[in-house]
TORNUPA-817179 format. One line per 8 residues: their letters; for each residue x, y negated, z negated of N, C-alpha, C. Coordinates in pm, whole numbers. Layout:
# TORNUPA-817179
A) X:Y:Z:X:Y:Z:X:Y:Z  ...
***
This chain:
# TORNUPA-817179
MSGVTIRE) 1804:-1922:-3353:1901:-1814:-3356:2036:-1868:-3403  2035:-1970:-3482:2162:-2028:-3526:2241:-1925:-3605  2369:-1920:-3576:2456:-1826:-3646:2465:-1689:-3583  2372:-1652:-3495:2372:-1521:-3432:2444:-1532:-3297  2541:-1444:-3276:2614:-1439:-3151:2598:-1301:-3088  2601:-1298:-2956:2588:-1171:-2883:2715:-1151:-2802  2770:-1029:-2812:2890:-998:-2735:2892:-849:-2702  2964:-816:-2597:2983:-675:-2565:3073:-613:-2670
CHEFTAEQ) 3038:-493:-2713:3111:-429:-2822:3084:-279:-2817  3187:-200:-2838:3171:-54:-2842:3218:6:-2974  3279:-73:-3058:3334:-22:-3184:3254:-74:-3303  3199:18:-3378:3119:-12:-3495:3157:85:-3606  3131:47:-3730:3146:143:-3838:3018:224:-3848  3029:341:-3906:2912:425:-3928:2810:351:-4015  2859:276:-4112:2770:204:-4203:2692:94:-4131  2758:22:-4041:2689:-83:-3965:2574:-23:-3883
LQDLFLSV) 2602:86:-3814:2500:148:-3730:2389:210:-3814  2427:278:-3920:2326:338:-4008:2232:232:-4063  2287:122:-4110:2206:15:-4167:2110:-43:-4064  2158:-69:-3943:2072:-125:-3839:1962:-26:-3799  1998:97:-3770:1900:195:-3723:1796:227:-3829  1839:238:-3954:1742:266:-4059:1656:145:-4092  1704:25:-4061:1623:-95:-4086:1496:-95:-4002  1499:-27:-3887:1382:-16:-3801:1320:125:-3808
EWSSGHYP) 1367:202:-3907:1314:335:-3936:1330:433:-3820  1446:424:-3752:1477:520:-3646:1558:634:-3706  1515:755:-3678:1580:873:-3736:1726:887:-3692  1763:827:-3581:1903:830:-3536:1997:776:-3644  1946:688:-3727:2027:630:-3835:2076:731:-3936  2015:849:-3938:2060:955:-4028:2181:1030:-3972  2227:990:-3854:2342:1051:-3788:2444:944:-3750  2492:866:-3848:2577:751:-3814:2707:788:-3744
EKLVVAMR) 2767:900:-3778:2891:939:-3711:2867:970:-3564  2753:1030:-3532:2717:1055:-3393:2692:924:-3320  2629:827:-3389:2606:696:-3328:2737:626:-3295  2837:638:-3382:2968:577:-3355:3024:631:-3224  3018:762:-3206:3067:824:-3083:2984:779:-2963  2852:775:-2980:2764:734:-2871:2796:592:-2824  2817:501:-2918:2846:362:-2880:2976:351:-2800  3073:434:-2834:3199:433:-2759:3179:485:-2617
NFECVYAA) 3081:572:-2598:3062:637:-2470:2964:568:-2376  2879:481:-2426:2788:407:-2338:2868:316:-2247  2824:302:-2121:2888:209:-2030:2868:65:-2077  2754:38:-2137:2714:-99:-2167:2657:-106:-2308  2719:-185:-2393:2667:-209:-2528:2685:-357:-2559  2575:-423:-2590:2579:-561:-2639:2526:-561:-2781  2594:-632:-2867:2556:-638:-3008:2531:-782:-3049  2432:-799:-3134:2401:-930:-3192:2453:-930:-3336
WDDDMLVG) 2530:-1032:-3369:2594:-1041:-3499:2554:-1171:-3569  2525:-1162:-3696:2509:-1279:-3782:2628:-1273:-3876  2730:-1351:-3844:2862:-1338:-3906:2912:-1196:-3885  2929:-1117:-3991:2979:-980:-3974:2869:-875:-3989  2742:-919:-3992:2631:-824:-4003:2573:-796:-3865  2565:-668:-3831:2505:-623:-3706:2353:-637:-3719  2293:-723:-3635:2149:-750:-3646:2071:-702:-3524  2139:-666:-3417:2071:-618:-3298:2167:-547:-3206
LICAMDDG) 2109:-467:-3116:2192:-383:-3030:2112:-341:-2909  2176:-338:-2793:2118:-277:-2673:2227:-193:-2608  2189:-75:-2560:2282:16:-2493:2221:62:-2363  2306:77:-2262:2259:129:-2134:2364:223:-2076  2316:312:-1993:2402:401:-1916:2361:391:-1771  2451:424:-1680:2419:407:-1538:2488:512:-1453  2446:515:-1327:2506:609:-1231:2614:544:-1146  2647:420:-1176:2755:353:-1105:2712:265:-990
SMTAYVHY) 2588:280:-942:2550:197:-827:2400:171:-812  2317:264:-855:2174:250:-823:2084:229:-944  2101:311:-1048:2006:311:-1159:2077:298:-1292  2024:211:-1377:2071:196:-1515:1956:230:-1608  1989:292:-1720:1890:333:-1818:1919:265:-1951  1823:187:-2001:1836:130:-2134:1800:239:-2233  1892:270:-2321:1866:377:-2416:1820:324:-2551  1892:229:-2606:1854:171:-2735:1836:21:-2720
LLVRPEYH) 1733:-30:-2783:1719:-173:-2810:1657:-184:-2947  1729:-243:-3038:1675:-260:-3172:1728:-389:-3234  1641:-452:-3314:1674:-574:-3385:1620:-560:-3526  1702:-596:-3624:1659:-588:-3764:1527:-664:-3781  1431:-608:-3855:1298:-671:-3867:1302:-817:-3913  1392:-852:-4002:1396:-991:-4050:1447:-1088:-3944  1495:-1036:-3830:1541:-1118:-3719:1445:-1116:-3601  1331:-1046:-3616:1231:-1045:-3510:1176:-1185:-3489
GMGIGRQL) 1135:-1214:-3366:1076:-1342:-3334:1175:-1454:-3310  1304:-1420:-3307:1408:-1521:-3286:1463:-1520:-3144  1411:-1432:-3059:1457:-1425:-2920:1578:-1337:-2900  1622:-1266:-3003:1742:-1182:-2993:1718:-1066:-2897  1606:-997:-2911:1575:-885:-2822:1570:-928:-2677  1507:-1040:-2651:1496:-1092:-2515:1635:-1125:-2460  1721:-1184:-2542:1857:-1216:-2495:1937:-1090:-2469  1920:-987:-2552:1990:-861:-2529:1945:-798:-2398
VQKVKDRY) 1814:-797:-2374:1762:-743:-2247:1818:-822:-2129  1825:-954:-2142:1877:-1036:-2032:2022:-1002:-2002  2101:-974:-2105:2241:-934:-2083:2247:-809:-1995  2162:-712:-2023:2160:-588:-1943:2110:-618:-1803  2006:-699:-1790:1955:-734:-1657:2062:-805:-1574  2138:-893:-1638:2245:-963:-1566:2355:-865:-1524  2393:-777:-1615:2500:-682:-1584:2463:-592:-1466  2337:-552:-1461:2292:-457:-1359:2211:-524:-1248
ADFLRIVV) 2232:-650:-1225:2155:-727:-1126:2166:-669:-986  2278:-605:-953:2297:-550:-819:2246:-406:-806  2200:-348:-915:2145:-212:-910:2003:-216:-854  1954:-104:-807:1820:-98:-750:1712:-80:-855  1748:-27:-973:1647:0:-1075:1711:-4:-1213  1638:-63:-1307:1671:-55:-1450:1550:10:-1517  1574:117:-1590:1468:198:-1650:1475:186:-1802  1360:178:-1865:1351:185:-2010:1230:270:-2046
IAYNSETG) 1245:354:-2148:1132:428:-2203:1096:359:-2333  975:305:-2340:934:227:-2456:821:297:-2530  818:276:-2661:701:316:-2738:582:235:-2688  464:294:-2689:345:224:-2639:326:88:-2704  358:77:-2831:340:-50:-2902:438:-157:-2855  542:-118:-2781:645:-212:-2737:639:-244:-2587  547:-184:-2515:546:-206:-2370:521:-353:-2334  442:-423:-2412:416:-565:-2385:543:-647:-2389
FYENCGFS) 631:-618:-2484:759:-689:-2492:838:-670:-2363  848:-544:-2319:926:-516:-2198:861:-575:-2074  729:-572:-2067:661:-636:-1953:690:-786:-1950  696:-849:-2068:731:-991:-2075:875:-1017:-2034  958:-913:-2038:1099:-924:-1995:1116:-887:-1848  1006:-858:-1778:1014:-831:-1635:998:-687:-1594  982:-595:-1688:963:-454:-1654:816:-429:-1619  790:-325:-1540:655:-284:-1505:632:-143:-1556
KAQDASPL) 514:-119:-1609:478:13:-1658:444:105:-1541  500:224:-1542:472:321:-1435:329:371:-1449  261:381:-1337:123:431:-1338:116:581:-1315  225:637:-1261:222:778:-1223:335:859:-1285  389:811:-1399:500:882:-1461:486:877:-1613  537:980:-1679:537:986:-1824:673:1037:-1870  725:982:-1981:852:1032:-2033:834:1171:-2094  935:1254:-2079:936:1388:-2136:1064:1403:-2216
FITDLWT) 1060:1478:-2326:1175:1489:-2416:1196:1633:-2461  1320:1665:-2491:1358:1778:-2575:1438:1712:-2688  1390:1719:-2810:1454:1642:-2917:1432:1704:-3054  1529:1681:-3141:1515:1715:-3282:1484:1591:-3365  1486:1472:-3302:1459:1348:-3373:1311:1329:-3391  1272:1261:-3495:1131:1240:-3522:1085:1098:-3492  1176:1007:-3455:1139:874:-3406:1225:840:-3288
***
């Protein structure tokens, strides 16, 4: 991971966010101005940077004492396998270490990654959505 640094950050350009989100084919990337506002409003945002290029991001929201929700975790495909995602998750786990629960909704293909980071798959719950997004 040489050259990649992780820091808390809430200010991004629309272009930085659009480029990152579209690199992983997330439809949210088609709404970069909304993403800029969202990043400012999340309680917790850690970004991975390779010089001035945004290569990864994790965002979480919380209720102030008991539960935190990881909303976004994404890493540019060419940076996969470098431990960036795991380090971003660890930042959130450290920040919310005193909370009773950290929740993430993962695509089925990604549950193994989260289980390797210490999360457990619910046996009696399923995520439900109302959304206009297609990914």
